[in-house]
C-alpha positions as CSV (number, residue, x, y, z in Angstrom):
1,X,90.7,113.3,125.5
2,X,93.2,110.3,125.2
3,X,94.4,108.6,128.4
4,X,98.0,108.0,128.1
5,X,101.1,107.3,130.2
6,X,104.8,107.2,129.5
7,X,108.0,105.9,131.1
8,X,111.4,104.5,130.4
9,X,114.3,106.4,128.7
10,X,116.4,106.0,125.7
11,X,116.6,107.2,122.0
12,X,113.7,104.7,120.8
13,X,110.2,105.0,121.7
14,X,107.5,102.1,121.7
15,X,103.8,102.8,121.5
16,X,101.6,100.0,122.8
17,X,98.2,99.7,121.6
18,X,95.5,97.4,123.2
19,X,92.6,95.4,121.7
20,X,88.9,96.0,121.5
21,X,87.3,96.1,124.9
22,X,90.4,96.3,127.0
23,X,92.7,99.1,128.3
24,X,96.3,100.1,128.2
25,X,96.7,98.0,131.5
26,X,97.0,94.8,129.7
27,X,100.6,95.8,128.9
28,X,101.7,95.7,132.5
29,X,103.6,92.5,132.1
30,X,105.4,93.7,129.0
31,X,106.4,97.0,130.5
32,X,107.8,95.4,133.6
33,X,109.8,93.1,131.4
34,X,110.9,96.0,129.3
35,X,112.0,97.8,132.3
36,X,114.2,95.1,133.4
37,X,115.7,95.3,129.9
38,X,116.0,99.2,129.8
39,X,117.1,101.2,126.7
40,X,113.5,102.4,125.4
41,X,110.9,104.9,126.1
42,X,107.5,103.5,126.2
43,X,104.0,105.1,125.8
44,X,100.7,103.4,126.5
45,X,97.3,104.8,125.6
46,X,93.7,104.0,126.0
47,X,92.0,103.8,122.6
48,X,89.0,106.1,122.3
49,X,85.9,104.8,123.9
50,X,88.0,102.8,126.2
51,X,89.3,103.0,129.7
52,X,90.1,106.5,130.5
53,X,89.7,108.0,127.2
54,X,86.5,110.0,126.2
55,X,83.7,108.4,124.3
56,X,83.2,109.6,120.7
57,X,79.9,110.1,118.4
58,X,81.4,107.3,116.1
59,X,84.1,104.9,115.7
60,X,86.6,103.6,113.0
61,X,90.1,102.5,112.8
62,X,91.0,105.8,110.9
63,X,89.2,107.8,113.7
64,X,91.1,105.9,116.3
65,X,94.4,106.4,114.4
66,X,93.6,110.2,114.1
67,X,93.1,110.7,117.8
68,X,96.3,108.9,118.6
69,X,98.4,110.9,116.0
70,X,98.2,114.0,118.3
71,X,100.0,111.9,121.0
72,X,103.0,111.0,118.6
73,X,105.7,113.6,118.2
74,X,107.5,114.0,115.0
75,X,110.9,112.4,116.7
76,X,111.9,109.7,117.3
77,X,109.4,107.7,115.1
78,X,108.0,105.0,117.4
79,X,108.0,101.3,117.1
80,X,104.1,100.4,117.3
81,X,103.1,97.3,119.1
82,X,99.4,96.6,118.8
83,X,97.2,93.7,119.9
84,X,94.1,92.9,117.9
85,X,92.3,96.1,117.1
86,X,95.5,98.0,118.3
87,X,97.5,96.1,115.4
88,X,94.8,97.7,113.0
89,X,95.2,101.1,114.4
90,X,99.1,100.8,114.3
91,X,98.9,99.9,110.6
92,X,96.7,102.9,110.0
93,X,99.2,105.3,111.5
94,X,102.1,103.7,109.5
95,X,100.4,104.5,106.5
96,X,101.4,108.2,106.7
97,X,97.7,109.3,106.2
98,X,97.7,110.9,109.8
99,X,100.9,112.9,109.4
100,X,103.2,110.7,111.7
101,X,106.1,108.6,111.0
102,X,106.3,105.1,112.1
103,X,109.4,103.1,112.5
104,X,107.8,99.6,112.6
105,X,104.8,97.8,113.5
106,X,104.4,94.6,115.5
107,X,100.8,93.2,115.4
108,X,99.7,90.7,117.7
109,X,96.7,88.6,117.2
110,X,94.7,90.7,114.6
111,X,91.4,89.1,113.6
112,X,91.6,89.1,109.8
113,X,88.7,87.1,108.6
114,X,85.1,88.5,109.5
115,X,82.3,86.1,108.6
116,X,79.0,87.7,108.5
117,X,77.7,86.2,111.7
118,X,80.6,87.8,113.4
119,X,80.0,91.3,111.9
120,X,76.2,91.1,112.8
121,X,77.0,90.2,116.5
122,X,79.3,93.2,116.5
123,X,76.7,95.4,115.0
124,X,74.3,94.2,117.6
125,X,76.8,95.0,120.4
126,X,77.4,98.5,119.1
127,X,73.9,99.4,119.0
128,X,73.2,98.4,122.6
129,X,73.1,101.0,125.5
130,X,75.7,100.7,128.3
131,X,74.5,98.4,130.8
132,X,74.9,99.1,134.6
133,X,75.5,96.6,137.2
134,X,74.5,96.8,141.0
135,X,78.1,95.7,142.0
136,X,81.8,96.1,140.9
137,X,82.3,92.4,140.9
138,X,79.6,91.8,138.3
139,X,80.8,94.6,136.1
140,X,84.3,93.2,136.4
141,X,83.0,89.8,135.5
142,X,81.5,91.3,132.3
143,X,84.6,93.2,131.6
144,X,86.6,89.9,131.7
145,X,84.2,88.3,129.2
146,X,84.7,91.3,126.9
147,X,88.4,91.6,127.1
148,X,89.2,88.0,127.3
149,X,90.8,88.6,130.7
150,X,89.8,85.5,132.5
151,X,90.4,85.0,136.1
152,X,92.8,82.2,135.3
153,X,94.6,84.4,132.9
154,X,94.5,87.5,135.3
155,X,93.5,86.8,138.9
156,X,93.3,90.5,139.4
157,X,95.3,93.8,139.9
158,X,96.7,96.3,137.8
159,X,96.1,94.7,134.5
160,X,92.1,95.2,134.9
161,X,92.7,98.8,135.7
162,X,90.2,101.2,134.1
163,X,88.1,98.5,132.7
164,X,85.0,99.3,134.7
165,X,83.8,102.7,136.6
166,X,81.2,103.7,139.0
167,X,78.3,106.0,137.9
168,X,75.2,107.3,139.8
169,X,73.2,104.4,138.0
170,X,75.6,101.7,139.2
171,X,78.8,100.0,137.8
172,X,79.5,99.7,134.2
173,X,82.2,98.9,131.6
174,X,84.3,102.0,130.8
175,X,84.1,100.9,127.1
176,X,81.5,102.5,124.9
177,X,79.5,99.6,123.3
178,X,79.8,101.8,120.1
179,X,83.5,100.9,119.6
180,X,82.2,97.4,118.4
181,X,81.5,99.4,115.2
182,X,85.1,99.1,114.1
183,X,84.8,95.3,113.4
184,X,85.4,94.1,109.9
185,X,87.9,96.8,108.8
186,X,89.9,95.8,105.6
187,X,93.2,94.4,107.0
188,X,94.5,93.9,103.8
189,X,94.4,97.5,102.7
190,X,95.9,98.5,106.0
191,X,98.7,96.1,105.7
192,X,99.6,97.0,102.2
193,X,99.4,100.8,102.8
194,X,101.9,100.6,105.9
195,X,105.1,102.6,105.2
196,X,107.1,100.8,107.9
197,X,108.3,97.3,108.4
198,X,105.4,94.9,109.6
199,X,106.0,92.0,111.8
200,X,102.7,89.9,112.8
201,X,102.5,87.3,115.6
202,X,99.8,85.2,117.2
203,X,99.3,82.9,120.2
204,X,99.6,79.4,118.8
205,X,96.3,78.5,120.5
206,X,94.6,81.7,119.2
207,X,91.4,80.7,117.5
208,X,90.8,84.0,116.0
209,X,93.4,84.2,113.5
210,X,95.7,81.5,111.9
211,X,99.6,81.6,110.9
212,X,98.6,81.2,107.4
213,X,96.4,84.4,107.4
214,X,99.4,86.4,108.9
215,X,101.5,85.1,106.2
216,X,99.5,86.3,103.6
217,X,100.3,90.0,104.5
218,X,104.0,89.5,105.6
219,X,107.0,87.1,105.5
220,X,107.7,87.9,109.2
221,X,104.9,86.1,110.8
222,X,105.3,84.3,114.1
223,X,103.6,81.8,116.3
224,X,104.1,82.5,120.0
225,X,104.0,78.8,121.7
226,X,101.8,77.9,124.4
227,X,99.4,80.9,124.5
228,X,96.1,82.0,123.2
229,X,94.7,85.4,121.9
230,X,96.1,87.6,124.7
231,X,99.7,86.5,124.2
232,X,101.1,89.8,125.5
233,X,99.3,89.0,128.9
234,X,100.0,85.2,129.0
235,X,103.8,85.5,127.9
236,X,105.0,89.0,128.2
237,X,108.6,87.9,127.6
238,X,108.0,86.2,124.5
239,X,106.6,89.4,123.0
240,X,109.5,91.4,124.4
241,X,111.8,89.1,122.4
242,X,109.9,90.0,119.5
243,X,110.2,93.7,120.2
244,X,114.1,93.3,120.8
245,X,114.3,91.8,117.2
246,X,112.6,94.9,115.6
247,X,114.9,97.2,118.2
248,X,118.0,95.4,117.2
249,X,117.2,95.8,113.5
250,X,117.4,99.6,113.6
């Protein structure tokens, strides 16, 4: 089961996909800004193994895309806005391999270069069992580290929703550690296979990906000034500006 929520109205649909370790709640600020603008229907979803969505026996970008394909109707074709891992999944959906049509993809902060040390760290995390914590505060602190949602960036509230849950053993992250196995997917193959307009962006202070790396895959690559990896959380209106450019191009 995939957790999802929708709202808004209009002829165009925007599907928002979060990054590895987070939940769809990170789009709260963008959705609030979109609501003020109006004119579009939105859908947010927790990727498999995250938040309110079920854990799976294994994870890959293709597997996550296949799950989401069931939530996308044949019309209207959505604009997909994906952060980090969400950008990978959006590009996979835009390939047409999963039986859905995509209007365009806006990928924010996808990590493209994967040194062996980073891949090993991801494999190690994927192999670990889920850890339980005695208090919600301790589990939330771990969730913040995994998702990059520091207290400075997100003091609290809705943006942290579904990040942790309570079990008989204690508090733990809602994320399945096995989801870290998706690290290192071939971005070049996904970007070249997309049958849709592709726009890529990054926070200008994001250490995970450079503007030059993004420009190697599309002429439409942008820096979002003054922000880091979680640009959609730090400056929702700047992200909405990019969305509006894509919507106005229809």
